[in-house]
C-alpha positions in Angstrom: -0.1 0.1 -0.1 2.7 2.6 0.7 4.6 1.7 -2.4 1.2 2.5 -4.2 0.7 5.5 -2.4 4.5 6.6 -3.4 3.8 6.0 -6.9 0.6 8.0 -6.9 2.2 10.9 -5.2 5.2 11.0 -7.4 3.2 10.9 -10.5 1.1 13.9 -9.5 4.1 15.7 -8.1 5.6 15.4 -11.4 3.0 17.0 -13.2 2.6 20.0 -10.6 5.4 20.1 -8.1 4.0 23.1 -6.3 0.6 21.3 -5.9 0.1 17.7 -6.6 -3.1 17.4 -5.0 -4.4 20.2 -7.0 -3.2 18.4 -10.3 -5.0 15.1 -8.9 -8.3 17.2 -8.0 -8.3 19.0 -11.7 -7.9 15.3 -13.3 -10.5 13.8 -10.9 -12.9 16.3 -12.1 -12.3 15.7 -15.7 -12.9 12.0 -15.3 -16.0 13.0 -13.4 -17.2 15.3 -16.2 -16.2 12.5 -18.7 -18.5 10.2 -17.0 -21.5 12.3 -17.0 -21.2 13.2 -20.6 -20.0 10.0 -22.2 -20.7 7.2 -19.7 -23.2 4.6 -21.0 -24.9 1.8 -19.2 -22.3 -0.5 -20.2 -18.9 1.6 -20.3 -17.6 4.2 -17.9 -17.1 7.5 -19.6 -13.3 7.2 -19.7 -13.8 3.7 -21.4 -15.5 5.2 -24.5 -13.4 6.5 -27.4 -14.9 9.9 -27.0 -13.8 10.0 -23.1 -10.2 8.5 -23.7 -9.8 11.4 -26.6 -11.3 13.9 -24.4 -9.0 13.0 -21.3 -6.1 12.5 -23.5 -6.2 15.7 -25.5 -8.6 17.9 -23.8 -11.9 19.4 -24.7 -12.4 20.1 -28.4 -12.7 23.4 -29.8 -15.6 22.7 -32.0 -17.7 19.6 -31.8 -20.1 18.9 -34.7 -22.9 16.4 -33.9 -25.2 14.7 -36.3 -27.3 12.1 -34.4 -30.3 12.0 -36.6 -29.4 12.4 -40.1 -31.0 9.8 -42.5 -28.1 10.0 -45.0 -25.5 9.2 -42.5 -24.8 7.3 -39.5 -25.0 9.2 -36.4 -21.6 11.1 -36.0 -19.3 13.7 -34.3 -16.4 15.6 -35.7 -14.3 17.0 -33.1 -11.8 19.7 -34.2 -8.7 21.0 -32.1 -7.0 24.2 -32.7 -4.5 23.0 -30.4 -4.3 19.8 -28.4 -2.8 19.4 -24.9 0.4 17.9 -26.4 0.9 20.7 -28.8 -0.5 19.4 -32.1 -2.2 22.1 -34.2 -5.5 22.0 -36.4 -6.4 18.1 -35.6 -9.6 16.3 -35.9 -11.5 13.1 -34.8 -14.3 11.3 -36.3 -16.8 9.3 -34.2 -19.6 7.1 -35.6 -22.2 5.3 -33.9 -23.2 2.1 -35.9 -25.0 0.4 -33.1 -27.4 3.5 -32.4 -26.5 3.1 -28.8 -24.8 6.0 -26.9 -21.3 4.9 -27.6 -19.7 6.4 -30.7 -16.4 4.6 -31.6 -13.4 6.4 -32.9 -13.4 5.8 -37.0 -10.9 8.2 -38.2 -8.3 11.0 -37.1 -5.6 13.0 -38.5 -3.6 12.6 -35.4 -0.5 10.8 -35.5 -0.7 7.4 -33.7 -4.6 7.5 -33.8 -7.0 5.3 -36.1 -6.8 6.1 -39.7 -9.4 5.1 -42.3 -9.3 7.0 -45.6 -12.6 5.4 -46.6 -14.3 7.2 -43.5 -16.6 9.4 -45.7 -18.2 6.4 -47.5 -18.4 4.3 -44.2 -20.3 7.3 -42.5 -22.5 7.9 -45.7 -23.5 4.1 -46.4 -25.2 2.9 -43.0 -24.4 -0.5 -44.3 -22.2 -1.2 -41.1 -24.2 -3.4 -38.7 -21.6 -3.5 -35.8 -18.4 -1.5 -35.2 -16.7 -4.8 -35.1 -17.4 -5.1 -38.8 -15.8 -1.8 -39.6 -12.0 -2.2 -40.7 -10.8 0.9 -38.6 -7.5 0.8 -40.1 -8.3 0.7 -43.6 -6.1 2.3 -46.2 -8.5 2.0 -48.9 -8.4 5.3 -50.9 -11.9 6.9 -51.3 -13.4 7.1 -54.8 -16.2 9.1 -53.7 -17.4 11.7 -56.5 -19.1 14.0 -53.8 -16.0 15.6 -52.3 -17.6 18.7 -51.5 -20.7 17.4 -49.8 -21.8 18.6 -46.4 -19.8 15.7 -44.6 -16.5 16.9 -46.0 -17.2 20.5 -45.6 -17.8 19.8 -41.7 -14.3 17.9 -41.7 -12.2 20.5 -43.4 -14.3 23.7 -41.9 -14.8 23.7 -38.3 -17.6 25.8 -36.9 
């Protein structure tokens, strides 16, 4: 128990040497906020893709939500002017193919995150039945003739 307490204190001390308790309290508040916003009946907020991204990169500067568009699966596009770790002009696309409350990360332009070049077609088709059927690391190039539709405008032009 003492070893765990030492690790815990050291971790937060490195984040804020002047007030490690304050750093912990701020993070605890973020986790509680994420639970409130993104938690579902089956998953804690921090276990969801949106919750993880929120905790890792901070709150997005813009958040476009389309939960009821008949032409698309329900989706959200998050745009960051600057992330917590200094990346600029970055985006995340979350899609809800199960029509439950848990949106999964389908595509991002952040290094080390999920990439799927066919994301516009996957969001448009509504042919996905379960998230497990989505190839979240597809490198297929889109052959979409509608490159300037609303979906693409929302991706490239944050509001």
